[in-house]
C-alpha positions as CSV (number, residue, x, y, z in Angstrom):
1,M,-0.3,0.1,0.1
2,S,1.5,3.1,-0.9
3,P,2.1,6.3,1.5
4,H,-0.8,8.3,0.3
5,R,-3.5,5.5,0.4
6,L,-1.9,4.5,3.6
7,A,-2.4,8.2,5.3
8,L,-6.6,8.1,4.3
9,T,-7.2,4.8,5.6
10,G,-8.7,5.0,9.1
11,I,-5.1,4.2,10.5
12,G,-3.8,7.0,8.9
13,L,-6.5,9.1,9.6
14,Y,-6.5,8.7,13.1
15,A,-2.7,9.2,13.3
16,R,-3.0,12.2,11.4
17,S,-5.6,13.2,13.5
18,R,-3.8,13.1,16.9
19,T,-0.4,14.5,15.2
20,L,1.6,11.2,15.8
21,P,4.5,11.4,13.1
22,L,4.9,15.0,15.1
23,T,5.0,13.3,18.4
24,L,7.4,10.8,16.9
25,A,9.6,13.0,15.8
26,L,9.7,15.4,19.1
27,L,10.2,11.6,21.3
28,A,13.3,11.2,19.3
29,G,14.1,13.9,20.1
30,T,13.8,13.7,23.6
31,C,15.4,10.5,23.4
32,A,18.7,12.3,22.0
33,F,18.4,15.0,24.9
34,A,18.5,12.3,27.6
35,A,20.9,10.3,26.1
36,E,23.4,13.6,25.2
37,A,22.4,14.4,28.8
38,A,24.2,11.5,30.8
39,H,26.9,11.3,28.3
40,R,28.0,15.3,30.0
41,T,27.0,14.3,32.8
42,D,29.0,10.9,32.7
43,D,32.4,12.6,31.6
44,V,32.5,15.4,34.3
45,Q,33.0,14.9,38.5
46,R,29.4,13.6,39.6
47,A,28.3,16.2,41.8
48,P,24.8,16.6,44.1
49,G,21.4,16.5,41.2
50,W,23.6,15.9,38.3
51,S,21.2,13.1,37.3
52,A,17.8,15.4,37.0
53,P,17.7,16.1,33.9
54,V,18.0,12.1,32.9
55,V,15.8,10.9,36.0
56,A,13.0,14.2,35.9
57,L,13.0,15.8,33.2
58,A,13.5,13.8,30.2
59,P,10.6,11.6,31.1
60,L,8.1,14.7,32.4
61,L,9.1,16.2,28.2
62,A,8.2,12.6,27.1
63,A,4.4,12.0,29.1
64,A,3.7,15.7,28.4
65,L,4.4,14.7,24.2
66,I,1.7,12.0,24.6
67,G,-0.5,13.9,26.8
68,A,-0.7,16.2,24.1
69,S,-0.9,13.2,21.5
70,L,-4.5,12.3,23.4
71,Y,-6.0,15.5,22.0
72,A,-9.7,13.9,20.1
73,P,-10.2,17.1,17.6
74,S,-13.7,15.4,17.0
75,E,-15.0,14.3,19.9
76,E,-18.9,14.2,18.6
77,L,-17.5,11.7,16.0
78,D,-15.8,9.7,18.3
79,R,-18.0,9.3,20.8
80,T,-20.6,8.2,18.3
81,A,-18.5,6.1,16.0
82,V,-19.5,2.6,15.4
83,R,-17.1,0.5,17.0
84,P,-15.9,1.2,20.1
85,W,-12.6,3.6,20.4
86,W,-11.1,2.1,23.8
87,P,-9.5,-0.2,22.0
88,R,-7.5,2.7,19.6
89,R,-6.8,4.8,22.6
90,L,-5.6,1.9,24.4
91,V,-2.7,0.9,21.7
92,H,-2.2,4.7,21.4
93,L,-1.0,4.9,24.3
94,L,0.6,1.8,25.2
95,A,2.7,1.9,22.0
96,L,3.6,5.2,22.8
97,S,4.7,4.7,26.3
98,V,6.5,1.4,25.0
99,L,8.4,3.8,22.4
100,A,9.2,6.4,25.4
101,C,11.4,3.9,27.4
102,A,13.7,3.8,25.0
103,P,15.4,7.2,26.7
104,P,15.9,5.9,30.2
105,A,17.0,2.3,28.7
106,L,19.3,4.6,26.5
107,S,20.7,7.1,28.9
108,V,22.9,6.0,30.7
109,P,26.5,4.7,28.9
110,G,28.6,2.3,29.9
111,D,29.2,1.7,33.3
112,G,27.1,4.4,34.6
113,P,25.0,3.8,37.6
114,A,21.8,1.3,36.9
115,F,19.5,2.9,39.6
116,V,19.4,5.9,37.3
117,A,18.3,4.7,34.4
118,A,15.8,2.7,36.3
119,A,14.4,5.7,38.2
120,S,14.3,7.6,35.0
121,L,11.8,4.7,33.2
122,R,9.9,4.3,36.8
123,T,9.7,8.3,36.7
124,L,8.5,7.5,33.1
125,L,5.7,5.5,33.7
126,G,4.1,7.0,36.7
127,C,4.0,10.5,34.3
128,V,2.5,8.9,31.5
129,G,-0.4,7.8,34.3
130,V,-0.7,11.0,35.7
131,T,-1.0,12.4,32.6
132,A,-3.5,10.6,30.6
133,A,-5.5,10.6,33.9
134,A,-5.1,14.0,33.6
135,A,-6.4,14.2,29.9
136,V,-9.5,12.6,31.1
137,L,-10.5,14.9,34.3
138,V,-8.9,18.5,32.6
139,G,-8.6,17.6,29.0
140,A,-5.3,16.5,26.7
141,R,-4.1,19.9,26.2
142,L,-3.3,20.8,29.5
143,S,-2.7,17.0,31.0
144,W,1.1,17.7,31.1
145,L,0.4,20.6,34.5
146,P,-0.7,18.2,37.0
147,A,2.8,15.3,36.2
148,F,4.8,18.9,36.1
149,C,3.4,19.9,39.8
150,C,3.5,16.2,41.1
151,V,7.1,15.6,40.8
152,G,8.1,19.4,41.6
153,A,5.9,19.0,44.7
154,V,7.5,15.5,45.7
155,H,10.8,17.0,45.3
156,L,10.3,19.8,47.4
157,A,8.1,18.0,49.9
158,S,10.1,14.5,50.2
159,G,13.7,16.1,51.5
160,G,15.1,14.4,54.6
161,V,12.0,12.5,55.1
162,R,12.3,8.9,56.6
163,G,10.3,5.9,56.5
164,W,8.5,3.3,53.9
165,A,5.5,5.6,53.2
166,V,8.2,8.1,51.8
167,T,8.5,5.1,49.5
168,V,5.8,5.2,48.3
169,W,4.4,8.3,47.6
170,A,7.4,10.1,46.7
171,W,7.9,7.6,43.6
172,P,9.6,10.5,41.9
173,T,12.4,11.1,43.8
174,R,12.9,7.9,45.2
175,P,16.5,5.0,44.1
176,G,15.6,3.1,41.7
177,Q,15.4,-0.1,43.0
178,E,12.9,0.7,45.7
179,A,9.5,-1.8,45.5
180,G,7.3,0.9,47.1
181,A,8.4,3.5,44.6
182,W,7.8,0.7,41.8
183,L,4.3,-0.3,43.0
184,A,3.3,2.9,43.7
185,A,4.6,4.2,40.1
186,G,3.3,1.1,37.9
187,A,-0.3,1.6,39.7
188,V,-0.3,5.4,38.8
189,F,0.1,3.7,35.4
190,V,-2.5,1.1,35.1
191,L,-5.7,3.7,36.5
192,G,-4.3,6.1,34.2
193,T,-4.2,4.3,31.4
194,A,-7.5,2.3,32.2
195,L,-9.0,5.1,33.1
196,H,-7.7,7.0,29.5
197,A,-8.9,4.0,27.3
198,A,-12.6,3.7,28.9
199,L,-13.4,7.3,28.8
200,G,-11.3,9.2,26.7
201,P,-9.7,12.8,26.6
202,R,-12.1,15.3,28.3
203,P,-13.9,17.6,25.5
204,E,-11.8,21.1,24.7
205,S,-14.4,22.2,22.1
206,P,-17.0,24.9,22.9
207,R,-19.1,22.8,21.4
208,A,-19.0,19.9,23.1
209,Q,-21.8,19.7,25.4
210,G,-23.2,17.2,27.7
211,P,-21.7,14.5,30.1
212,H,-18.5,12.7,29.5
213,R,-19.6,9.4,28.4
214,P,-17.1,6.7,27.6
215,S,-17.2,5.6,23.5
């Protein structure tokens, strides 16, 4: 099938309406940013906070890009479609999440500390979950904001705090191998993904009226 015909199929139209080609290009740029940041910090003496661009910033950027791609330009058409849209939404979110896992996996070169890659991967999954849930609650265009606020607030509030509970609620700041942080981030990812697949993004068009119903 030619590229022109593929662009006119259901998959091609879906990808264009969600600006997936642009999202994929920007995710590739995020991957390059994370890898470059890791290489630069690996070449110099590590100081406190040296891994912040890799552990926090790159996953946040990737989650924001994924959240923006969840925007539905025609919510009314999606809601009244003959076939249910939740499988498309689920595949869309999971596929981009898998692709976004490349920056954490490639962010630490050579013999760098493995906890940085694990922590950045966990942060990515948790932030994608927050972003997906935010798309349902506040709309895809602002879905990046709760994740940025969550990570920023946790970084401010978790300094010097001890105990098992902090490994759960402060999952964006914890070392890569802590089970509580992984369970919390994983639960957020599953919940956000399920909410978005079932309900879709909040309508943002002025013409979209009525309750937010699953399609």
